[in-house]
C-alpha positions in Angstrom: -68.4 7.3 44.9 -68.0 4.9 47.8 -64.8 4.7 49.8 -64.3 2.8 53.0 -61.3 3.4 55.1 -60.1 0.8 57.6 -57.5 1.4 60.3 -57.0 -2.2 61.1 -54.7 -3.1 58.2 -51.2 -2.2 57.2 -52.1 -0.2 54.1 -51.8 3.5 54.4 -55.0 5.5 54.2 -53.9 7.4 51.0 -53.2 4.0 49.4 -56.7 2.7 50.4 -58.3 5.8 48.8 -56.2 5.5 45.6 -56.9 1.7 45.2 -60.6 2.1 45.7 -60.9 4.9 43.2 -58.8 3.0 40.7 -60.9 -0.1 41.1 -64.1 2.0 40.5 -62.6 3.4 37.3 -61.4 0.0 36.1 -64.8 -1.5 36.9 -66.5 1.3 35.0 -68.6 2.6 37.9 -66.6 5.9 37.6 -66.5 6.9 33.9 -64.5 9.4 31.8 -65.4 12.9 32.8 -67.0 12.1 36.1 -66.2 14.7 38.7 -64.5 13.4 41.9 -65.3 15.1 45.3 -63.0 18.0 46.1 -60.0 17.1 48.2 -61.5 19.1 51.1 -64.9 17.5 50.8 -63.6 13.9 50.6 -61.3 14.6 53.5 -64.2 15.9 55.5 -66.4 12.9 54.5 -63.7 10.4 55.5 -62.7 12.4 58.5 -59.0 12.4 57.5 -56.4 15.0 56.7 -56.6 17.0 53.5 -52.9 16.2 52.9 -53.7 12.4 52.9 -56.5 13.0 50.3 -54.3 15.2 48.2 -51.6 12.5 48.1 -54.1 9.9 46.8 -55.3 12.3 44.1 -51.8 13.3 43.1 -50.8 9.6 42.8 -54.0 8.9 40.7 -53.1 11.9 38.4 -49.5 10.7 38.1 -50.8 7.2 37.1 -53.1 8.7 34.5 -56.4 7.8 36.1 -57.6 11.4 36.9 -57.0 14.9 35.6 -57.1 18.1 37.7 -58.3 21.4 36.2 -57.4 24.3 38.5 -60.5 25.9 39.8 -62.8 23.2 38.3 -61.9 20.1 40.1 -60.6 16.6 39.5 -62.1 14.4 36.8 -61.8 10.8 35.7 -59.4 10.8 32.8 -60.0 9.2 29.5 -58.8 5.6 29.7 -57.7 3.6 26.7 -59.4 0.2 26.4 -56.1 -1.5 26.0 -54.8 0.1 29.3 -58.0 -0.9 31.2 -57.8 -4.4 29.9 -54.2 -4.7 31.0 -55.1 -3.4 34.5 -57.9 -5.9 34.8 -55.6 -8.7 33.7 -53.0 -7.6 36.3 -55.6 -7.6 39.1 -56.8 -11.2 38.2 -53.2 -12.3 37.7 -52.3 -11.1 41.2 -55.3 -12.9 42.8 -54.6 -16.1 40.9 -51.0 -16.0 42.0 -52.1 -15.9 45.6 -54.5 -18.8 45.0 -51.7 -20.8 43.3 -49.4 -20.1 46.2 -52.1 -21.3 48.7 -52.8 -24.4 46.7 -49.1 -25.3 46.6 -48.9 -24.8 50.4 -51.8 -27.2 50.8 -50.2 -29.7 48.4 -53.1 -29.5 45.9 -52.3 -30.8 42.5 -52.5 -28.5 39.5 -55.2 -30.6 37.8 -57.5 -30.2 40.8 -56.9 -26.4 41.0 -57.5 -26.1 37.2 -60.7 -28.1 37.5 -61.8 -25.9 40.4 -61.2 -22.8 38.3 -63.0 -24.2 35.4 -66.1 -25.0 37.5 -66.1 -21.6 39.2 -65.8 -19.9 35.8 -68.7 -21.9 34.4 -70.9 -21.1 37.4 -71.1 -17.4 36.6 
């Protein structure tokens, strides 16, 4: 599991951890039943407070991404395909909304942006 923490942005550290773990679950690089590092181990690896790591894990558990078994650790929870699909759609929707906002600020017509999106989609 790769997590990179930055201290240059406005996003709190626990939120960075949470978002990166969620992204790895949604992308499928972390799968159902995978064991996450212990709170203490992850805190030591990232050189941060155990409290910060615990908050990220607690939030992930509250949102249904992980399950904690006392004495056994924290595991990736079973994710329904419909739920994962909705999460993926939401991520893309957010990024597209930012792109549309930028295009409007630049005065680009909708047709040009749609053509650009179509070309980019076909390249992959």
